[in-house]
TIBA-110951 format. One line per field, with one value per residue (C-alpha): residue number from 0; residue in one letter; x, y, z. Coordinates in nm, 3 decimals, padded with zeros to 5 digits. Layout:
<pts>
i [NUM/...] $
aa [a/...] $
c1 [X/...] $
c2 [Y/...] $
c3 [Z/...] $
</pts>
This chain:
<pts>
i [0/1/2/3/4/5/6/7/8/9/10/11/12/13/14/15/16/17/18/19/20/21/22/23/24/25/26/27/28/29/30/31/32/33/34/35/36/37/38/39/40/41/42/43/44/45/46/47/48/49/50/51/52/53/54/55/56/57/58/59/60/61/62/63/64/65/66/67/68/69/70/71/72/73/74/75/76/77/78/79/80/81/82/83/84/85/86/87/88/89/90/91/92/93/94/95/96/97/98/99/100/101/102/103/104/105/106/107/108/109/110/111/112/113/114/115/116/117/118/119/120/121/122/123/124/125/126/127/128/129/130/131/132/133/134/135/136/137/138/139/140/141/142/143/144/145/146/147/148/149/150/151/152/153/154/155/156/157/158/159/160/161/162/163/164/165/166/167/168/169/170/171/172/173/174/175/176/177/178/179/180/181/182/183/184/185/186/187/188/189/190/191/192/193/194/195/196/197/198/199/200/201/202/203/204/205/206/207/208/209/210/211/212/213/214/215/216/217/218/219/220/221/222/223/224/225/226/227/228/229/230/231/232/233/234/235/236/237/238/239/240/241/242/243/244/245/246/247/248/249/250/251/252/253/254/255/256/257/258/259/260/261/262/263/264/265/266/267/268/269/270/271/272/273/274/275/276/277/278/279/280/281/282/283/284/285/286/287/288/289/290/291/292/293/294/295/296/297/298/299/300/301/302/303/304/305/306/307/308/309/310/311/312/313/314/315/316/317/318/319/320/321/322/323/324/325/326/327/328/329/330/331/332/333/334/335/336/337/338/339/340/341/342/343/344/345/346/347/348/349/350/351] $
aa [x/x/x/x/x/x/x/x/x/x/x/x/x/x/x/x/x/x/x/x/x/x/x/x/x/x/x/x/x/x/x/x/x/x/x/x/x/x/x/x/x/x/x/x/x/x/x/x/x/x/x/x/x/x/x/x/x/x/x/x/x/x/x/x/x/x/x/x/x/x/x/x/x/x/x/x/x/x/x/x/x/x/x/x/x/x/x/x/x/x/x/x/x/x/x/x/x/x/x/x/x/x/x/x/x/x/x/x/x/x/x/x/x/x/x/x/x/x/x/x/x/x/x/x/x/x/x/x/x/x/x/x/x/x/x/x/x/x/x/x/x/x/x/x/x/x/x/x/x/x/x/x/x/x/x/x/x/x/x/x/x/x/x/x/x/x/x/x/x/x/x/x/x/x/x/x/x/x/x/x/x/x/x/x/x/x/x/x/x/x/x/x/x/x/x/x/x/x/x/x/x/x/x/x/x/x/x/x/x/x/x/x/x/x/x/x/x/x/x/x/x/x/x/x/x/x/x/x/x/x/x/x/x/x/x/x/x/x/x/x/x/x/x/x/x/x/x/x/x/x/x/x/x/x/x/x/x/x/x/x/x/x/x/x/x/x/x/x/x/x/x/x/x/x/x/x/x/x/x/x/x/x/x/x/x/x/x/x/x/x/x/x/x/x/x/x/x/x/x/x/x/x/x/x/x/x/x/x/x/x/x/x/x/x/x/x/x/x/x/x/x/x/x/x/x/x/x/x/x/x/x/x/x/x/x/x/x/x/x/x/x/x/x/x/x/x/x/x/x/x/x/x] $
c1 [-00.013/00.284/00.461/00.419/00.237/00.588/00.780/00.520/00.545/00.932/00.869/00.787/00.724/00.877/01.181/01.273/01.344/01.655/01.546/01.891/02.083/02.336/02.466/02.460/02.664/02.910/02.972/03.039/03.297/03.489/03.461/03.621/03.940/04.227/04.229/04.561/04.388/04.081/04.289/04.581/04.458/04.616/04.963/05.286/05.416/05.142/05.010/05.173/05.080/04.966/04.763/04.610/04.522/04.347/04.147/04.069/03.951/03.716/03.571/03.516/03.334/03.100/03.068/02.944/02.701/02.544/02.539/02.335/02.100/02.098/02.273/02.598/02.611/02.480/02.202/02.232/01.979/02.163/02.059/01.676/01.591/01.744/01.505/01.214/01.277/01.324/01.059/00.844/01.109/01.147/01.448/01.584/01.825/01.679/01.802/01.627/01.629/01.514/01.689/01.713/01.345/01.218/01.428/01.352/00.982/00.985/01.187/01.050/00.739/00.891/00.686/00.903/00.820/01.115/01.218/01.474/01.505/01.524/01.333/01.485/01.858/01.927/02.228/02.356/02.718/02.581/02.412/02.031/01.830/01.711/01.332/01.071/00.961/00.618/00.579/00.445/00.384/00.726/00.602/00.499/00.688/00.549/00.272/00.115/00.055/00.394/00.592/00.576/00.829/00.812/00.978/01.151/01.441/01.546/01.249/01.011/01.106/00.950/00.620/00.348/00.256/00.305/00.322/00.659/00.805/00.727/00.954/01.310/01.545/01.735/02.038/02.254/02.550/02.370/02.657/02.816/02.655/02.632/02.310/02.329/02.303/02.030/02.268/02.315/02.541/02.640/02.802/03.131/03.175/02.827/02.810/02.887/02.781/02.567/02.572/02.226/02.269/02.337/02.024/01.816/01.948/01.819/01.458/01.433/01.257/01.236/01.482/01.657/01.866/02.011/02.313/02.473/02.828/03.163/03.228/03.490/03.845/03.683/03.804/04.086/04.105/04.394/04.215/03.865/04.008/03.907/03.547/03.506/03.350/02.977/02.892/03.029/03.233/02.948/02.698/02.920/03.022/02.667/02.550/02.804/02.729/02.339/02.306/02.489/02.559/02.399/02.462/02.742/02.757/02.997/02.807/02.842/02.970/03.182/03.391/03.786/03.845/03.541/03.452/03.067/02.906/02.542/02.500/02.180/02.173/01.958/01.900/02.093/01.929/02.143/02.215/02.307/02.524/02.572/02.900/02.871/03.088/03.352/03.229/03.598/03.626/03.424/03.223/03.273/02.932/02.789/02.927/02.682/02.811/02.606/02.681/02.498/02.307/02.371/02.193/02.400/02.201/02.277/02.647/02.865/03.147/03.471/03.707/03.819/04.129/04.244/04.343/04.736/04.639/04.341/04.553/04.621/04.240/04.185/04.467/04.281/03.947/04.113/04.277/03.928/03.776/04.045/04.026/03.633/03.717/03.968/03.712/03.420/03.653/03.750/03.379/03.291/03.563/03.422/03.097/03.212/03.398/03.105/02.870/03.109/03.147/02.769/02.710/03.006/02.827/02.488/02.623/02.799/02.483/02.264/02.516/02.513] $
c2 [00.009/00.227/00.168/00.400/00.262/00.314/00.091/-00.180/-00.145/-00.226/-00.550/-00.882/-01.196/-01.017/-00.926/-00.573/-00.491/-00.303/00.022/00.119/-00.224/-00.062/00.147/-00.125/-00.370/-00.092/00.050/-00.311/-00.355/-00.004/-00.050/-00.407/-00.245/-00.148/00.252/00.262/00.114/00.337/00.668/00.607/00.358/00.497/00.580/00.440/00.410/00.319/00.020/-00.229/-00.328/-00.664/-00.517/-00.284/-00.547/-00.768/-00.504/-00.383/-00.709/-00.752/-00.421/-00.465/-00.795/-00.659/-00.315/-00.475/-00.691/-00.365/-00.172/-00.438/-00.479/-00.115/00.182/00.343/00.588/00.566/00.763/00.849/00.990/01.358/01.379/01.315/01.659/01.801/01.600/01.691/02.051/02.077/01.808/01.703/01.496/01.398/01.158/01.055/00.756/00.594/00.246/-00.058/-00.080/00.284/00.266/00.626/00.698/00.440/00.515/00.895/00.821/00.542/00.704/01.071/01.047/01.254/01.260/01.124/01.025/00.863/00.771/00.516/00.393/00.043/-00.063/-00.427/-00.356/00.033/00.140/-00.230/-00.343/-00.668/-00.440/-00.411/-00.719/-00.705/-00.608/-00.697/-00.339/-00.426/-00.536/-00.257/-00.427/-00.268/00.094/00.155/-00.076/00.102/00.332/00.415/00.743/00.976/00.718/00.642/00.456/00.497/00.388/00.697/00.931/01.293/01.393/01.314/01.648/01.837/01.686/01.938/01.814/02.033/01.714/01.662/02.023/02.183/01.952/01.957/01.733/01.478/01.317/01.018/00.914/01.002/00.947/00.626/00.461/00.667/00.694/00.596/00.892/00.911/00.836/00.499/00.304/00.109/00.418/00.480/00.830/00.910/00.731/00.937/00.874/01.137/01.269/01.195/01.455/01.710/01.587/01.651/02.007/02.044/01.940/02.045/02.406/02.386/02.597/02.333/02.040/01.784/01.607/01.300/01.202/01.358/01.700/01.889/01.836/01.621/01.270/01.069/00.897/01.040/00.867/01.030/01.374/01.646/01.573/01.256/00.928/00.990/01.280/01.432/01.763/01.877/01.851/01.996/02.301/02.381/02.325/02.563/02.817/02.819/02.738/02.809/02.596/02.665/02.351/02.097/01.767/01.493/01.164/00.993/00.662/00.643/00.355/00.372/00.525/00.763/01.106/01.154/01.457/01.587/01.931/02.142/02.398/02.698/02.825/03.161/03.498/03.692/04.055/04.175/04.476/04.619/04.806/05.050/05.019/05.301/05.564/05.601/05.208/05.162/04.834/04.775/04.642/04.671/04.409/04.231/04.068/03.880/03.792/03.579/03.737/03.530/03.693/03.704/03.453/03.187/03.251/02.955/03.067/03.094/03.004/02.662/02.503/02.133/02.034/02.112/02.468/02.532/02.734/02.969/03.035/03.037/03.314/03.533/03.485/03.555/03.880/03.990/03.928/04.104/04.403/04.408/04.376/04.654/04.880/04.798/04.896/05.202/05.295/05.232/05.482/05.764/05.690/05.730/06.041/06.197/06.100/06.278/06.569/06.609/06.550/06.821/07.073/07.005/07.069/07.390/07.501/07.452/07.641/07.962] $
c3 [-00.017/00.056/-00.250/-00.546/-00.888/-01.045/-00.789/-00.837/-01.212/-01.176/-00.983/-01.149/-00.924/-00.618/-00.834/-00.901/-01.266/-01.354/-01.522/-01.675/-01.710/-01.953/-01.665/-01.431/-01.650/-01.756/-01.380/-01.272/-01.534/-01.497/-01.116/-01.116/-01.277/-01.086/-01.043/-01.212/-01.517/-01.490/-01.462/-01.687/-01.931/-02.240/-02.040/-02.182/-01.833/-01.601/-01.781/-01.959/-02.322/-02.234/-01.954/-02.193/-02.461/-02.204/-02.069/-02.412/-02.525/-02.241/-02.259/-02.645/-02.586/-02.323/-02.504/-02.814/-02.617/-02.444/-02.776/-02.934/-02.638/-02.512/-02.646/-02.753/-02.474/-02.112/-01.935/-01.556/-01.332/-01.347/-01.685/-01.638/-01.524/-01.873/-02.051/-01.823/-01.847/-02.216/-02.316/-02.504/-02.701/-03.071/-03.107/-03.455/-03.469/-03.162/-03.275/-03.262/-02.895/-02.845/-02.511/-02.430/-02.513/-02.305/-02.016/-02.002/-02.066/-01.793/-01.538/-01.592/-01.761/-02.036/-02.369/-02.637/-03.022/-03.151/-03.488/-03.667/-04.032/-03.896/-03.584/-03.593/-03.642/-03.619/-03.413/-03.362/-03.402/-03.564/-03.845/-03.932/-04.051/-04.396/-04.398/-04.667/-04.788/-04.842/-04.482/-04.291/-03.958/-03.841/-03.903/-03.538/-03.286/-02.963/-02.907/-02.556/-02.402/-02.376/-02.594/-02.944/-03.172/-03.518/-03.849/-04.007/-04.043/-04.046/-04.310/-04.018/-03.880/-04.182/-04.109/-04.096/-03.752/-03.436/-03.229/-03.386/-03.498/-03.157/-02.977/-02.855/-03.093/-02.919/-03.098/-02.935/-03.165/-03.462/-03.704/-03.572/-03.856/-04.192/-04.408/-04.769/-04.996/-05.246/-05.555/-05.712/-05.495/-05.802/-05.929/-05.679/-05.792/-05.685/-05.373/-05.064/-04.692/-04.558/-04.162/-04.028/-03.782/-04.041/-04.252/-03.911/-03.946/-04.271/-04.154/-03.794/-03.754/-03.360/-03.154/-02.920/-02.951/-02.686/-02.815/-02.646/-02.792/-02.833/-02.978/-03.115/-02.944/-02.675/-02.811/-02.731/-03.051/-03.288/-03.589/-03.507/-03.392/-03.384/-03.417/-03.224/-03.288/-03.265/-03.515/-03.846/-03.880/-04.115/-03.838/-03.581/-03.775/-03.873/-03.497/-03.368/-03.639/-03.617/-03.246/-02.898/-02.633/-02.297/-02.123/-02.123/-01.862/-01.863/-01.867/-01.533/-01.703/-01.999/-02.133/-02.126/-02.439/-02.467/-02.340/-02.421/-02.292/-02.275/-02.434/-02.488/-02.791/-02.868/-03.207/-03.222/-03.322/-03.591/-03.639/-03.981/-04.033/-04.366/-04.446/-04.743/-05.039/-05.110/-05.374/-05.475/-05.572/-05.892/-05.866/-05.501/-05.341/-05.003/-04.771/-04.520/-04.210/-03.956/-03.583/-03.338/-03.050/-02.742/-02.449/-02.128/-01.925/-02.231/-02.230/-02.081/-01.865/-02.075/-01.772/-01.747/-01.581/-01.555/-01.194/-01.276/-01.368/-01.143/-00.901/-01.183/-01.242/-00.865/-00.825/-01.076/-00.897/-00.592/-00.714/-00.838/-00.500/-00.345/-00.554/-00.480/-00.134/-00.120/-00.303/-00.059/00.229/00.047/-00.015/00.327/00.455/00.224/00.349/00.701/00.618/00.446/00.758/00.979/00.788/00.761/01.142/01.210/00.992/01.149/01.503/01.368/01.222/01.542/01.769/01.557] $
</pts>
């Protein structure tokens, strides 16, 4: 009687259901490793090549299983308020498991519509299964109040349906698998992989995007630098040009070789400035220059320091505080002097 409806739903035959098995399995593996391996996995001096190879193989075996059964990145409770605040959500590329969509709905009652071009194999390392194109039984895999999982890709964001267009767009590892282009694949010169994330920006008309994965200069992989392993450069360039980041959070759980974050981006308003061409230069046209307008309350702090350099940043902060304190003391002294002068004037006036 004292248990909530949600708690009762998480239990079956007296056994409590794990609402985030990916997080549980990943944490169990990571915490089982020596602290030296967790903190210095790629160090040439702290870990031997044999140790690194053994851990890597174990992580790869477990990771592939968890990607195929869950997701590429791992949600955690700290992220749930973000989805609740910016919901309702539309996710493109949810994968066959729709893991994040189901997690945020089941744990936080977030309203989600999720799409993937393959609801049987999308996002799996083992690859999507071939589906008979005439089979329509897979068009909608799950439909209940607050959670809809449908077949579809970026083009679904252009649907004339407020139930989709008015939502915050969520992308998690959108370019781990590339989309085939519309060109004929038999002609090699015409075939180019297309960024699904970039295609979403072509169709999305809303104002807010939540992105999970690696971003520019965050990755540890030299081969995948500087853009990381989860989205193409064409997407990140356009995202940084047309939007501005208002929130960035490290995921609580990452694999040893990954630095995934959750970031929230708002569409930027722009200001156009026109510089008139010189009358002296024949044929010189006016020049238009655009700048983004970011309200002060939406600007990320610029100051950041690694632990080895944090004392330099603290010194700057301490210096500013010290100057502010000195200014406050000086202002207080001036106020007291003014008060005393006022009192002396008043006394002399009364005596006269």
